[in-house]
TIDO-536927 format. One record per residue (C-alpha): residue in three letters; x, y, z. Coordinates in pm, whole numbers, padded with zeros to 5 digits, always signed. Each point is the difference from the previous one (the first is absolute). Layout:
<sites>
AlaXYZ...
</sites>
This chain:
<sites>
Met+02196-04381-00103Thr-00042-00362-00097Asp+00356-00025-00132Gln+00153+00043+00346Pro+00077-00274+00255Lys-00287-00074+00239Ala+00226+00046+00303Leu+00095+00351-00117Leu-00363+00093-00066Ala-00100-00125+00345Ala+00276+00208+00163Leu-00100+00309-00196Gly-00364-00052+00096Gln+00092-00007+00369Gln+00213+00315-00012Tyr-00152+00226-00264Thr-00339+00123-00118Ile-00087+00140-00340Val-00253+00273+00075Ser-00300+00030-00227Leu-00261+00273+00043Gly-00356-00042-00117Ile-00203+00302-00112Arg-00304+00005+00228Arg-00125+00335-00129Arg+00120+00249-00260Gln-00118+00358-00041Gln+00103+00252-00261Ser-00053+00372+00038Arg-00093+00245-00272Asp+00349+00150+00042Gly+00168-00334-00075Thr+00082-00096+00358Val-00040-00374+00061Lys-00062-00143+00345Tyr+00039-00368+00083Leu-00121-00205+00293Phe+00244-00290-00002Ala-00066-00329+00180Leu+00296-00151+00184Gly+00063-00371+00041Asp-00140-00001+00355Gly-00329+00165-00100Asn+00090+00350+00115Cys-00032+00293-00241Ile+00217+00303-00076Glu-00034+00301-00226Thr+00227+00125-00277Val-00051+00308-00217Val+00157+00089-00335Met+00003+00371-00086Arg+00085+00139-00341Tyr+00215+00310-00032Arg+00177+00172-00288Tyr+00332-00150+00111Gly-00133-00358+00019Asn-00203-00238+00213Thr+00029-00002+00379Val-00114-00287+00220Cys-00102+00057+00361Val+00063-00320+00195Ser-00116-00125+00339Thr+00248-00129+00258Gln-00234-00149+00261Val-00345-00155+00023Gly-00168+00279+00193Cys+00185+00253+00213Arg+00042+00060+00372Met+00094+00369-00015Gly-00361+00113+00051Cys+00001+00321-00208Arg-00356+00127+00030Phe-00044+00109-00361Cys+00124-00328-00149Ala-00216-00299-00098Ser+00300-00236+00022Ala+00019+00027+00378Gln-00368-00043+00082Asn+00026-00377+00055Gly+00355-00009+00134Arg+00299-00203-00120Val-00039-00367-00094Arg+00357-00083-00106Asp+00307+00122-00185Leu+00050-00074-00368Thr+00308-00187-00115Ala+00243+00163-00240Gly-00134-00230-00271Glu-00359+00103+00063Ile+00094+00367-00027Ala+00193-00059-00323Ala-00280-00215-00143Gln-00228+00306-00004Leu+00229+00167-00253Tyr+00027-00309-00218Ala-00373-00081+00014Ala-00095+00357-00095Glu+00245+00002-00292Ala-00133-00334-00122Asp-00361+00117+00016Leu+00062+00334-00170Gly+00258-00118-00249Glu+00195+00316+00078Arg+00333+00081+00161Ile-00009+00153+00348Ser+00295+00231+00060His-00069+00148+00345Ile-00102-00143+00338Val-00151+00168+00305Leu-00029-00192+00325Met-00313+00181+00113Gly-00268-00268-00014Ile-00144-00196+00291Gly+00240-00024+00295Glu+00294+00191+00143Pro+00313-00096-00198Leu+00242+00067+00288Asp-00209-00225+00226Asn+00098-00286-00236Phe+00358+00117-00038Asp+00193-00315-00090Ala-00247-00121-00263Val-00015+00346-00156Met+00381+00017-00021Asp+00002-00342-00171Phe-00271+00121-00239Leu+00207+00306-00092Ser+00297-00224-00071Ile-00213-00222-00226Val-00160+00273-00212Thr+00323+00196-00049Ser+00201-00309-00096Pro+00077-00058-00371Glu-00139-00350+00058Gly-00318+00151+00145Ala-00192+00299-00134Asn+00324+00196-00056Leu-00155+00326+00123Ser+00200+00299+00117Met-00011+00064+00374Arg-00062+00366-00089Asn-00334-00108-00152Ile-00118-00139+00333Ser-00172+00195+00278Leu-00058-00139+00349Ser-00266+00156+00222Thr-00001-00016+00380Cys-00228+00140+00265Gly+00307+00081+00209Leu+00163-00298+00175Val+00305+00193+00117Pro+00233-00293+00089Met-00069-00167-00336Ile+00071+00323-00188Gly+00342-00017+00165Arg+00047-00361-00116Leu-00104+00097-00351Ala+00246+00290-00003Glu+00284-00241+00080Lys-00077-00187-00324Lys+00071+00320-00199Leu-00244-00102-00271Gln-00073+00248-00276Leu-00376-00031+00027Thr-00233+00285+00099Leu-00123+00002+00359Ser-00354+00138+00026Val-00115+00079+00353Ser-00373+00013+00070Leu-00007+00312+00214His-00357+00131-00038Ala+00026+00248+00289Pro+00262+00252+00118Asn-00044-00034+00379Asn-00034-00278+00256Pro-00360+00046+00123Leu-00138+00005-00353Arg+00220-00280-00132Ser-00073-00225+00298Ser-00373+00047-00059Met+00046-00125-00356Met+00291-00245+00038Pro+00050-00197+00325Val+00363-00071-00098Asn+00073+00362+00095Asp-00047-00089+00367Ser+00309-00221-00026Tyr+00200+00212-00243Pro-00103+00367+00027Val+00050+00256-00272Glu+00331+00132+00137Ala+00156-00348+00010Leu-00133-00082-00347Ile+00136+00315-00164Ala+00336-00049+00172Ala+00013-00355-00141Cys-00082+00136-00347Arg+00280+00255+00023Arg+00244-00277+00101Tyr-00126-00213-00289Gln+00068+00280-00248Lys+00348+00058+00140Thr+00088-00370-00010Thr-00139-00085-00343Gly+00021+00332-00185Arg-00358-00061-00114Arg-00279+00255+00038Val-00297-00102+00215Ser-00354+00044-00129Phe-00290+00071+00238Glu-00351-00123-00070Tyr-00271+00231+00134Ser-00364-00107-00036Met-00224+00304-00017Val-00292-00049+00240Arg-00278+00255+00001Gly-00003+00216+00312Val+00265-00209+00175Asn+00349+00063-00138Asp-00057+00228-00299Gly+00003+00348+00153Glu+00239+00296-00015Ala+00140-00082+00344Glu+00084-00358-00099Ala+00173+00117-00319Cys+00221+00238+00199Gln+00079-00267+00261Leu+00089-00252-00271Ala+00235+00243-00174Ala+00175+00079+00330Leu+00027-00371+00089Ile+00191-00104-00312Lys+00186+00325-00061Gly+00344-00045-00154Met-00052-00362-00106Gly-00067+00069-00366Ala-00273-00261+00033His-00293-00042-00234Val-00358+00004+00132Asn-00259-00200-00191Leu-00350+00126+00077Ile-00256-00279-00039Pro-00377+00046-00043Ile-00117-00301+00201Asn-00231-00258-00152Pro-00320-00057+00199Val+00011-00298+00239Asp-00315-00153+00146Gly-00010+00037+00377Ser+00257+00281+00010Pro-00100+00337+00148Tyr+00232+00179-00244Ser-00082+00157-00335Ala+00223+00156-00264Ser+00080+00370-00013Asp-00144+00181-00300Ala+00227+00072-00294Gln+00013+00375+00063Asn+00116-00045+00357Ile+00266-00252-00105Arg+00135+00247-00255Arg+00004+00272+00266Phe+00189-00228+00241Ala+00254-00087-00270Ala+00049+00366-00090Arg+00063+00086+00365Leu+00265-00271+00031Thr+00167+00119-00318Ala+00004+00358+00128Leu+00171-00128+00315Gly+00272-00172-00201Val-00135-00356-00002Asn-00016-00203-00321Ala-00362-00122-00013Thr-00211-00167-00268Val-00354-00139-00007Arg-00023-00367-00087Arg-00223-00076-00295Arg-00301-00189+00130Leu-00018-00341-00165Gly-00258-00277+00021Ala-00262+00185+00203Asp-00275-00185-00191Ile+00133-00348+00092Ser+00039+00011+00380Ala+00367+00085-00042Ala+00073+00069+00367Cys+00225-00281+00124Gly-00188-00276+00178Gln-00348+00066-00131Leu-00023-00297-00238Arg+00141-00236+00261Arg-00241+00136+00260Glu-00295-00053-00234Glu+00118-00356-00072Thr+00037-00096+00367Ala-00310+00178+00135Pro-00271-00232+00136Ala-00299-00045-00229Gly-00263+00266+00052Ser+00236+00240+00178
</sites>
C-alpha cells in the first residue's frame, strides 16, 4: 500500500501478517475431489481437500501442522505435532482453494490435519472470520468440527452455543478397543466422552454426529454394532460409517462393502440413524496426512 504513511506501514508490519499459501502439490481425483499440499511461510506444509457434492463444494481444512493425538489409523499423527496454525492460516486454506478452483465453497469441515480443539482459541477466531459478512459470510450451520474426544474442550465449545455440527471421532464402542486405536481414550474414556456429548446436546440444542471408521476384523462385527447402539441410545445422534483409506505403515485395512452395509442395517434396526460416507479421493492418497508425509520423508525412504 504505497499510498499510506511509512510509519503506519511499519506499525502494521510489526503487528500483522498477511498469510499467503503456496501450492506445493495438487492432485485431482476422478470423482472431482481436489487435494492440495500447501506451503506455509515457515516452510511447513499442510493439506486441504475440496469435495464436490450435489449441495455445493465442501473444503476440509487443517488446524495444526501434524497432530499429537496419536490415532493409530491416521497418517496425520505419524510424525507428531509441529505447531498450531493461526486463524489466518486456517482461513487462507478456504480462500486459496476458491482462488485456484474459481468456484464458491459453501461448506467447511475441520477434519484435516490436527485436532481442532487442541488449537481452541485460533479455531474460534477462524470461525468468527469465516462467518462474518466481512469474511467468507458462511452460515455456522454449514460448518462441521471434528474432535477425537477432548472432553474439557467439548465443554468449552458447548459454552459458546455455536450452531455448528460437532462430529466426534468415536471409532469403537468400548474402552479396551478404543484405547487400542486412539490413545486419547486413556485420558477421556468412552463413558466420559458420551456424557460430555449429551451435555453438549442439552446446552446447544444441536445434534451430535459420530464418526466411525470401519476397520476390518477390529470394530466391524455384530457385537460392536450392538454395543454402539446401546452406548448412544436416546441421543438421536447420527452415525457416519467411514470406509477408511489405506495408510502406509498402518496395520488396519478397510471393511468390505457388504460388511459395512450389514453393520449399518444392524444399527438402523436398533434405532440408530446411520449412513455410509461416500468414499472420495481414494485414487489420490486422500487420507489426511499422506501428502505431507510423502513430502517430508527422507529421500530413499
